[in-house]
DOKE-331647 format. One record per residue (C-alpha): residue in three letters; x, y, z. Coordinates in steps of 0.001 Angstrom, whole numbers, padded with zeros to 6 digits. Each point is the difference from the previous one (the first is absolute). Layout:
N
('ala'; (X; Y; Z))
...
# end
This chain:
359
('met'; (098877; 160077; 044946))
('ser'; (-001424; 000704; -003903))
('glu'; (003384; 000320; -001278))
('tyr'; (000681; -003683; -000085))
('arg'; (-003319; -001407; -000688))
('asn'; (-000437; -003014; -001655))
('gly'; (003850; -000755; 000381))
('lys'; (001075; 002983; -002820))
('gly'; (000760; 003957; 000383))
('gly'; (-002396; 002923; 000380))
('arg'; (-002803; 000216; -003196))
('arg'; (000699; 003587; 000140))
('asn'; (003876; 000007; -000725))
('gly'; (000318; -002439; -003023))
('gly'; (000278; -003342; 002931))
('arg'; (002983; 002380; 001376))
('asn'; (-000299; 000436; 004196))
('asn'; (000674; 003713; 001311))
('phe'; (003807; -001210; 000092))
('gly'; (000242; -000891; -003906))
('glu'; (000010; -003438; 000502))
('arg'; (-001921; -002713; -001675))
('gly'; (-002437; -002069; 001902))
('phe'; (000830; -003867; 000460))
('glu'; (-002452; -001780; -002015))
('arg'; (-000684; -003539; 000847))
('lys'; (000569; -002613; -002672))
('pro'; (-002598; -003095; -001084))
('tyr'; (000221; -003298; 002153))
('gly'; (002555; -001999; -000793))
('gly'; (002091; 002957; -002402))
('ser'; (-001745; -001557; -003201))
('gly'; (-001677; 002911; -000734))
('glu'; (-003091; -001140; 000213))
('arg'; (-002069; 000440; 003521))
('arg'; (-001526; -003333; 001048))
('thr'; (-003322; -000736; 001096))
('phe'; (-000398; -001278; 003291))
('gly'; (-001252; -003760; -000996))
('glu'; (002988; -000087; -002186))
('arg'; (002355; 000971; 003085))
('lys'; (-001830; -002325; 002156))
('ala'; (001089; -003239; -001605))
('gly'; (003830; 000474; 001202))
('arg'; (002475; 003118; 000444))
('pro'; (002094; 000351; -003264))
('thr'; (003934; 000106; 000500))
('gly'; (002020; 001163; -003010))
('asp'; (-001814; -001871; -003086))
('arg'; (-000732; -003141; 001718))
('pro'; (-003365; 000035; 002012))
('tyr'; (000334; -001425; 003930))
('glu'; (-001375; -003639; 000122))
('lys'; (-002055; -000803; 003326))
('lys'; (000126; -003705; 001003))
('pro'; (-002372; -001920; 001183))
('tyr'; (000325; 000340; 003919))
('gly'; (000062; -003961; 000342))
('glu'; (003481; 000073; -002408))
('arg'; (001971; 002403; 002517))
('lys'; (003084; -001808; 001259))
('gly'; (000180; -000341; 003864))
('gly'; (-003585; 000901; 000280))
('phe'; (-003439; -001522; 001415))
('glu'; (-002751; -001555; -001967))
('gln'; (-003133; 001248; 000493))
('lys'; (-001698; -003644; 000723))
('pro'; (-003690; -000998; 001964))
('phe'; (000215; -000807; 003196))
('glu'; (-002009; -002649; 001149))
('arg'; (-001529; -000146; 003554))
('asn'; (-002045; -003242; 001052))
('gly'; (-000695; -001172; -003961))
('arg'; (-001126; 003847; -001119))
('pro'; (002637; 002649; -001393))
('glu'; (000109; 003538; 001767))
('arg'; (000558; 002417; -002328))
('phe'; (002523; 003073; 000208))
('ala'; (002648; -002839; 001807))
('ser'; (003539; -000522; -001010))
('arg'; (003256; -002322; 000600))
('pro'; (003301; 000161; -000752))
('val'; (000731; -001877; -003226))
('arg'; (004056; -001585; 000548))
('met'; (002102; 000036; -003060))
('pro'; (002043; -002861; -001363))
('ser'; (003713; 000050; 001082))
('pro'; (002849; -000723; -001790))
('arg'; (001389; -001817; 002812))
('leu'; (-002967; -002465; 000498))
('gly'; (-000173; -000948; -004211))
('gly'; (-002501; 002170; -000654))
('arg'; (-002853; -000986; 003000))
('pro'; (-001080; 002956; 001972))
('ala'; (001616; 000427; 003652))
('pro'; (-002407; -001518; 002454))
('met'; (-001931; 001986; 002425))
('pro'; (001010; 000053; 003896))
('ala'; (-001542; -001896; 002005))
('ala'; (-002087; 002284; 002473))
('arg'; (001097; 000094; 003755))
('pro'; (-002573; -000688; 002569))
('pro'; (-001135; 002028; 002051))
('arg'; (001366; -000555; 003269))
('pro'; (-002450; -000874; 002805))
('val'; (000055; 002256; 002909))
('glu'; (-000495; -001526; 003380))
('pro'; (-001433; 002105; 003073))
('ala'; (001986; -000187; 002770))
('pro'; (-000862; -002628; 003415))
('his'; (-001832; 001170; 002868))
('pro'; (002710; 001130; 002657))
('phe'; (-001855; -002533; 002218))
('tyr'; (-000495; -003152; -002294))
('gly'; (002178; 000166; -002400))
('asp'; (001933; -003027; 001111))
('ala'; (-003491; -001756; 000925))
('glu'; (000318; -004221; -000148))
('pro'; (-002426; -001722; -002443))
('glu'; (-001093; -001480; 002424))
('asn'; (-001096; 003208; 001807))
('ile'; (-001600; 001261; -002950))
('leu'; (-003752; -000781; -000727))
('ala'; (-001453; 000655; -003570))
('gly'; (-003560; -000538; -001505))
('arg'; (-003513; 001025; 001462))
('asn'; (-000385; -003354; 001723))
('pro'; (002970; -000630; 002382))
('ile'; (000085; 003565; 001090))
('arg'; (-003841; -000182; 000468))
('glu'; (000575; -003659; 002152))
('ala'; (003023; 001117; 001723))
('ile'; (-001886; 003759; 001368))
('lys'; (-003129; -002917; 001010))
('ala'; (002568; -002277; 001931))
('gly'; (001459; 003226; 001929))
('arg'; (003853; -000616; -001469))
('ala'; (001719; 003146; 000576))
('ile'; (000582; 002096; -003148))
('glu'; (002146; 003343; 000373))
('arg'; (-001669; 001775; -003352))
('leu'; (-002438; -001244; -002824))
('leu'; (001715; 001611; -003528))
('val'; (-003141; 000824; -002462))
('ala'; (-000284; 001202; -003746))
('arg'; (-001619; 003399; -000474))
('gly'; (-003592; -000652; -001811))
('leu'; (-000829; -003569; 001229))
('thr'; (-003593; -000633; 000503))
('gly'; (-001997; -003116; 000789))
('ser'; (000739; -002543; 002719))
('ala'; (003430; 001987; 000463))
('leu'; (-002371; 002833; 001962))
('glu'; (-001047; -002711; 002540))
('ile'; (003290; -001391; 000261))
('ile'; (001486; 003872; 001036))
('ala'; (-002925; 000569; 002325))
('arg'; (001002; -002938; 001814))
('ala'; (003704; 000899; 000132))
('arg'; (-001331; 003143; 001442))
('gln'; (-002385; -001425; 002426))
('ala'; (002679; -001724; 001354))
('gly'; (002794; 002369; 000498))
('ile'; (002446; -000820; -003422))
('val'; (001133; 003206; -001309))
('val'; (-001287; 000147; -004046))
('gln'; (002208; 001736; -002203))
('glu'; (-000931; 001024; -003978))
('val'; (002887; -000466; -002462))
('glu'; (000355; -000305; -003771))
('arg'; (-000319; -003263; -001463))
('ser'; (003272; 000052; -001470))
('arg'; (001797; -000186; 003985))
('leu'; (-002124; -002984; 000393))
('asp'; (001370; -001352; -003176))
('ala'; (003695; 000710; 000940))
('ile'; (-000895; -002029; 003485))
('tyr'; (-001566; -003082; -001088))
('pro'; (-001709; -001035; -002923))
('asn'; (-003756; -001308; -000283))
('his'; (-001154; 002152; 003031))
('gln'; (-003721; 000786; -001028))
('gly'; (000157; 003220; 000805))
('met'; (001012; -000455; 003727))
('leu'; (002837; -000980; 002346))
('ala'; (000406; -000432; 003322))
('tyr'; (003400; -000033; 002592))
('ala'; (-001219; -002693; 002290))
('ser'; (002325; 000813; 003888))
('ala'; (003057; -002082; 000895))
('ala'; (-001117; -000789; 003138))
('asp'; (-003370; 000497; 001513))
('tyr'; (-000774; 003338; 002762))
('leu'; (-001331; 000185; 002912))
('pro'; (-003255; 001637; 000857))
('phe'; (000929; 003548; 002248))
('glu'; (-002386; -001159; 003083))
('glu'; (001619; -003464; -000224))
('leu'; (003282; 001868; 000091))
('leu'; (-000127; 002044; 002532))
('glu'; (-001458; -002439; 002633))
('ile'; (003817; -001733; -000413))
('pro'; (001738; 001735; 002799))
('ala'; (-002878; -000934; 002632))
('glu'; (-000227; -003558; -000737))
('arg'; (004260; 000055; 000514))
('gly'; (-000623; 001960; 003205))
('glu'; (002281; 002582; -001679))
('asp'; (000147; 003720; -000308))
('ala'; (-000740; 001117; -003604))
('phe'; (002755; 000090; -002973))
('phe'; (-000981; 000978; -003266))
('val'; (001576; 000763; -003165))
('val'; (-001824; 003216; -002050))
('leu'; (000803; 000261; -003635))
('asp'; (-001187; 003607; -002044))
('gly'; (000489; -000407; -003451))
('val'; (002670; -002264; 000124))
('thr'; (000288; -000976; -004103))
('asp'; (003631; -002198; -000453))
('pro'; (-001075; -003206; 000504))
('his'; (003725; -001141; 001178))
('asn'; (-000315; 002821; 003027))
('leu'; (-002813; -001593; 000896))
('gly'; (001145; -003399; 000389))
('ala'; (003132; 000989; 001845))
('ile'; (-002197; 001611; 002197))
('leu'; (-002214; -003025; 000842))
('arg'; (002671; -001999; 000875))
('thr'; (001390; 002676; 002091))
('ala'; (-003255; 000027; 001825))
('ala'; (-000442; -003578; -000001))
('cys'; (003854; 000043; 001998))
('ala'; (-001104; 002908; 002289))
('gly'; (-002886; -001834; 001480))
('ala'; (-002263; 002377; -001577))
('his'; (-003598; -001575; 000017))
('gly'; (-001431; 001191; -003988))
('val'; (000639; 002410; -002429))
('ile'; (-002620; 002494; -001757))
('val'; (-000498; 000933; -003037))
('pro'; (-002075; 002724; -002736))
('glu'; (-001880; -001804; -002666))
('arg'; (001076; 003235; -002017))
('arg'; (002628; 001572; -001205))
('ala'; (002593; -002745; 001421))
('val'; (001232; -003259; -000586))
('gly'; (-001839; -003110; 001348))
('leu'; (001527; -003945; 000538))
('val'; (001415; -000643; -003596))
('pro'; (001913; -002843; -001220))
('ala'; (003147; 002543; 000274))
('ala'; (-000603; 000856; 003341))
('val'; (-000992; -003227; 001300))
('lys'; (003619; -001222; -000973))
('ala'; (001255; 003014; 001778))
('ala'; (-001203; -000895; 003282))
('ala'; (001713; -003005; -000256))
('gly'; (-002901; -002561; 001988))
('ala'; (-000921; 003141; 002430))
('leu'; (-003534; -000213; -001021))
('glu'; (-000285; -003432; 001876))
('his'; (001204; 001699; 003254))
('ile'; (-002327; 003748; -000231))
('ala'; (-003178; 000659; -001819))
('val'; (-000806; 002824; -002284))
('ser'; (-003304; 002006; -000583))
('lys'; (-000900; 001869; -002077))
('val'; (-002467; 003341; 000152))
('gly'; (-002584; 002154; -001665))
('asn'; (000620; 003181; 001843))
('leu'; (003458; 000348; 001874))
('arg'; (-001328; 003003; 001986))
('gln'; (-002928; -001790; 001236))
('ala'; (001878; -003143; 000816))
('leu'; (002462; 002173; 002187))
('glu'; (-002437; 001654; 001723))
('thr'; (-001073; -003112; 001246))
('met'; (002930; -001296; 001313))
('lys'; (000203; 003432; 001674))
('glu'; (-003365; -001372; 001442))
('arg'; (001861; -002922; 001576))
('gly'; (002341; 001902; 001423))
('ile'; (002558; -000457; -002108))
('trp'; (003145; 002992; -000292))
('leu'; (000819; 000700; -004038))
('thr'; (002919; 001279; -000613))
('ala'; (001115; 001029; -003293))
('ala'; (003597; -000120; -001472))
('ala'; (001289; 003399; -001484))
('ser'; (002936; 001594; -000346))
('asp'; (-001010; 002806; 001582))
('gly'; (-001234; -001462; 003488))
('glu'; (001710; -000759; 003453))
('asp'; (002567; -001830; 000367))
('ser'; (-000585; -003712; 000695))
('ala'; (001874; -000603; 002677))
('glu'; (-001587; 003033; 002200))
('val'; (-003519; -001295; -000704))
('asp'; (-002191; -002770; 002201))
('leu'; (-000117; -002903; -002233))
('thr'; (-001976; -002702; 002594))
('gly'; (-003279; -000776; -000427))
('pro'; (-002506; -000721; -002536))
('ile'; (001277; 001342; -003201))
('ala'; (-000461; 000835; -003327))
('leu'; (002795; 000815; -002549))
('val'; (-001202; 001894; -002908))
('val'; (002721; 000190; -002927))
('gly'; (-000311; 001955; -003127))
('ala'; (000477; -000364; -003358))
('glu'; (003906; -000030; -001512))
('gly'; (-000625; 003550; -001440))
('asp'; (-002405; 002162; 001779))
('gly'; (000235; -002052; 003791))
('val'; (-003319; 000092; 001627))
('ser'; (-003030; 002455; -001552))
('pro'; (-001352; 002788; 001693))
('leu'; (-002883; -001568; 000795))
('ile'; (001219; -003631; 001498))
('arg'; (002560; 002480; 002127))
('ser'; (-002659; 002221; 001884))
('thr'; (-001792; -003324; 001258))
('cys'; (003082; -000917; 001358))
('asp'; (001030; 000621; 003642))
('arg'; (003679; 000610; -000538))
('val'; (002501; 000031; -002240))
('val'; (003438; -001437; 000328))
('ser'; (002905; 000005; -002094))
('leu'; (004287; -001647; -000038))
('pro'; (002643; 002403; 000344))
('met'; (001980; 000986; -003729))
('ser'; (003221; 001122; -000461))
('asn'; (001830; 001496; -003516))
('asp'; (-003458; 002133; -001247))
('met'; (-001568; -003464; -000820))
('glu'; (-003524; 000545; -000193))
('ser'; (-001593; -003558; 001018))
('leu'; (000892; -003676; 000149))
('asn'; (-001837; -002221; -002199))
('ala'; (-003647; -001205; 001016))
('ser'; (001005; -003441; 000815))
('val'; (003280; 000817; 001709))
('ala'; (-002116; 002741; 002030))
('ala'; (-002514; -002216; 000636))
('gly'; (002462; -003222; 001348))
('ile'; (002080; 002494; 002448))
('leu'; (-003710; 001804; 001548))
('leu'; (-001060; -003584; 000494))
('tyr'; (002676; -001222; 001731))
('asp'; (000379; 003067; 002121))
('ile'; (-003566; -000723; 001428))
('arg'; (000931; -003962; 000333))
('arg'; (002471; 001752; 002459))
('ala'; (-002204; 002107; 001698))
('arg'; (-002758; -002626; 000696))
('ala'; (002841; -002113; 001344))
('arg'; (001280; 001971; 002514))
('ala'; (-003471; 001251; 001211))
# end
């Protein structure tokens, strides 16, 4: 390595390396014969005989000009903004800046039960909701924004005392449903419910065997309306629905019932299994509808009976099914798994009606 020190040949060989070749001699910087100092090179790198002239940053073509950026009346450091260069097509005037596109608002999806609620069924604001709860008006659900304080806590406590389902949601969801909501929205029922104990007294008042329909987790308002209408036509005494994880008497269900609520009573219960146990104590046979049960044509459907119909996809829940006395099904062909909830309920309701008429 010592043979090529400083770009020259070895000292012992007279400037030559071991192969008889002269080492490379570095020429002065720029080729002028004199080596420039660091201060002279810093001003600009020469190209031939003419030194390179560095233009100021603001004079570069097509670049950006460093300008102070003002925000709230105060300039901010280290901020730059683009400067439009003059355009020949516009007579030397700078081209206009493109208009900024506003962000597209993202609206939350409506609630599957109450997305088509009528304006008269929506209660907005704290005072209207408080007065509706005091008056005992039937309310399906109360939506409250997260983080409410003050008088809102009193309204929430009153709603829970009255058995109303309270759900905390983001404020943006309430904004998408109704403006000026004051952090609270309530969905009032389109029809009134009958207390469960009063519903059980209807068969004795008419001198007939009990005939009820119990819905376990039906979430489609159109299915609920169709079942209500079929139950009224088949002569049922009432329909029982749970408070949670099921649809109630929303406007879509009442519209699908097409006036059937004038002829049949509907009751809402907080604990469906406890309500079924109460019905069993009164001598009512609980009959669940499922695809793996006994053929309905071979089962005795006379006497006090309550038909339990499950949700559209999951059917009757295991807990409710274990409470029932028996399970019936409809014969199926072509490897079909099940019928629509309202269609299956309609067929079984008329099977019960025919069995009661023959008895």
